[in-house]
C-alpha positions in Angstrom: 0.0 0.0 0.0 2.5 2.6 1.3 5.2 1.8 -1.6 2.2 3.0 -4.2 1.5 5.9 -2.3 3.1 9.2 -4.3 3.2 10.9 -0.8 5.3 7.7 0.5 7.6 8.3 -2.5 7.9 12.2 -1.7 8.9 11.5 1.6 11.5 8.9 1.2 13.0 10.0 -2.1 15.5 12.0 0.1 16.4 9.3 2.3 16.9 7.0 -0.6 19.0 9.2 -2.4 20.8 9.5 0.8 21.0 5.7 1.0 22.5 5.3 -2.6 25.0 8.1 -2.0 26.2 6.7 1.3 26.4 2.9 -0.2 28.6 4.2 -3.2 30.6 6.1 -0.7 31.4 3.1 1.6 32.1 0.9 -1.2 34.4 3.5 -3.0 36.4 4.3 0.5 36.6 0.5 1.2 37.7 -0.7 -2.1 40.6 2.2 -2.4 42.0 1.6 1.0 41.7 -2.2 0.8 44.2 -2.3 -1.8 46.5 -0.1 0.3 48.8 -2.2 2.8 49.8 -0.8 6.2 53.6 0.0 6.7 53.0 -2.4 9.9 51.9 -5.3 7.5 49.7 -6.4 10.4 46.5 -8.1 9.2 42.9 -7.4 10.7 43.4 -10.5 12.8 46.9 -9.6 13.9 45.7 -6.1 14.9 42.7 -7.1 16.6 45.2 -9.4 18.7 47.4 -6.9 19.6 44.6 -4.4 20.6 42.9 -7.0 22.7 46.2 -7.5 24.4 47.2 -3.7 24.8 43.7 -2.9 26.1 43.5 -5.8 28.5 40.6 -7.3 27.0 41.7 -10.7 27.7 38.1 -12.0 27.9 37.4 -11.1 24.3 37.6 -13.7 21.6 38.1 -13.6 17.6 35.8 -15.6 15.7 35.0 -15.6 11.8 31.9 -13.8 10.1 30.6 -14.7 6.8 30.1 -12.4 4.1 31.8 -9.1 3.2 32.0 -6.4 5.8 30.0 -8.1 8.3 32.6 -7.6 10.7 30.9 -7.3 14.6 31.5 -7.6 18.1 28.7 -9.8 20.0 28.6 -8.5 23.8 26.7 -11.8 24.7 29.8 -14.2 24.1 32.6 -11.5 24.1 33.5 -12.4 20.6 34.9 -10.1 18.0 33.6 -11.9 14.5 35.9 -10.7 11.4 35.2 -11.5 7.9 37.8 -13.3 5.9 38.4 -10.0 3.8 39.2 -8.2 7.0 41.1 -10.9 9.0 43.3 -11.8 6.3 44.2 -8.6 4.7 47.0 -6.4 6.1 45.2 -3.3 4.3 44.4 0.2 5.8 40.9 -0.7 5.4 41.0 -4.2 7.3 42.7 -2.7 10.3 40.6 0.4 10.6 37.3 -2.2 10.5 39.1 -4.5 13.1 39.9 -1.5 15.6 36.4 -0.3 15.2 34.9 -3.3 16.4 37.5 -3.6 19.3 36.2 -0.1 20.1 32.9 -1.7 20.8 34.6 -4.5 23.1 36.1 -1.4 24.9 32.8 -0.1 25.6 31.2 -3.3 26.6 34.4 -3.7 29.1 33.8 -0.1 30.2 30.2 -0.6 30.7 29.5 2.3 28.3 25.9 3.8 28.8 24.8 4.4 25.0 25.9 0.9 24.4 23.7 -0.5 27.4 21.0 1.8 26.4 20.8 0.6 22.7 21.0 -3.1 23.9 18.0 -2.4 26.1 16.0 -1.1 23.1 16.4 -4.1 20.8 13.2 -6.0 22.3 11.2 -2.9 22.1 12.5 -2.2 18.6 11.9 -5.8 17.3 8.2 -5.5 18.5 7.6 -1.8 17.4 8.7 -2.2 14.0 6.7 -5.3 13.1 3.8 -4.5 14.8 3.8 -0.6 14.4 2.9 -0.9 10.8 0.3 -3.3 11.2 -1.8 -1.3 13.9 -1.2 1.9 11.5 -2.6 -0.1 8.6 -5.6 -1.7 10.5 -6.3 1.9 12.2 -6.5 3.5 8.8 -8.6 0.9 6.9 -10.8 0.8 10.0 -10.8 4.6 10.7 -9.6 3.8 14.1 -7.6 7.0 14.6 -6.4 6.3 18.3 -5.4 2.8 17.0 -3.1 4.0 14.2 -1.6 6.5 16.5 -0.7 3.8 18.8 0.8 2.4 15.7 3.0 5.5 15.0 4.2 5.4 18.7 5.4 1.8 18.2 6.9 2.4 14.9 8.8 5.4 16.4 11.1 3.1 18.4 13.0 2.5 15.4 13.9 6.1 15.3 14.8 6.1 18.8 17.3 3.2 18.1 18.7 4.8 15.3 19.4 7.7 17.0 21.0 5.9 20.1 23.3 4.1 17.6 24.9 7.1 16.5 27.0 7.8 19.6 28.0 4.3 19.9 29.3 4.0 16.4 30.9 7.3 16.5 32.6 6.7 19.8 33.9 3.0 18.3 35.4 4.8 15.4 37.0 7.6 17.8 38.5 4.8 20.0 39.8 2.9 16.9 41.6 5.8 15.5 43.3 6.7 18.8 44.1 3.2 19.5 45.9 2.7 15.7 47.8 5.8 16.1 48.9 5.1 19.8 50.1 1.6 19.1 51.7 2.6 15.8 49.8 0.4 13.8 49.2 3.0 11.2 51.9 5.8 10.7 52.0 8.7 8.1 49.4 11.1 7.1 48.3 8.8 4.2 47.5 6.0 6.5 45.7 8.2 9.1 43.7 9.8 6.1 42.7 6.2 5.0 41.7 5.2 8.3 39.4 8.4 8.7 38.1 8.1 5.2 37.0 4.3 5.9 35.4 4.9 9.3 33.9 8.2 8.6 32.2 6.5 5.4 30.8 3.9 7.6 29.5 6.3 10.1 27.5 8.1 7.1 25.6 4.9 6.8 24.2 5.3 10.5 23.1 8.7 9.6 21.4 7.7 6.6 19.6 4.8 8.6 18.5 7.6 11.1 17.3 9.9 8.2 15.4 6.9 6.6 13.8 5.9 9.8 12.9 9.3 10.6 11.3 10.0 7.1 9.2 6.9 7.4 8.0 7.9 10.8 7.2 11.6 9.3 5.2 9.7 6.7 3.1 8.1 9.0 2.4 10.8 11.3 1.0 12.7 8.2 -1.1 9.9 7.2 -2.7 9.4 10.5 -3.0 13.0 11.1 -5.1 13.3 7.8 -7.5 11.0 9.3 -8.4 13.3 12.0 -10.4 15.7 10.0 -12.4 12.5 8.3 -13.4 10.5 11.3 -11.8 9.9 14.9 -11.6 6.4 16.3 
């Protein structure tokens, strides 16, 4: 229904364009710096091991992740999952990605509040994202305005989650840049520029995600607001 509504396309066009541009920029930055080896010749796996040791994160294990750019840190089992493209490569991009995920491990070890807050939101977001649009749809069809507004409130959890994700990711990237510089894993302005470009590009994906979630929410708000003049639930 929504995808065939011209109003939906008007709201989502800027977000879609931003997502496309961000995706292109991320791939461009990663592809460029994945071809440039660091002077230290450390692979992403080696860099992660050294950062675990230097940061005293001895409970953190290193595992594998399927796919490309699927690297992540799982606080539930204290495992850093690295894709083959990152674990086996000594490129600037690989080291930057590994260090970013170790930034999350450091947040976990320090009980970083934004990370805990984001994790606490997950159940609510999962429920709201699935239930919200259903309530909105039922409310619109049955002209039950109050029910539709409940759906909007439930759906807004996704926006809160996207907003809460930004400081977590930006902080992890800032930690990564500092760690790589302090440990000497990167050296020279060119390598620092490469790390900055890769991590800044990745951060833009979360900005684009926030914009997308916000524009969807605004569309639903405008849709339900328009019901008020016709009939109230």
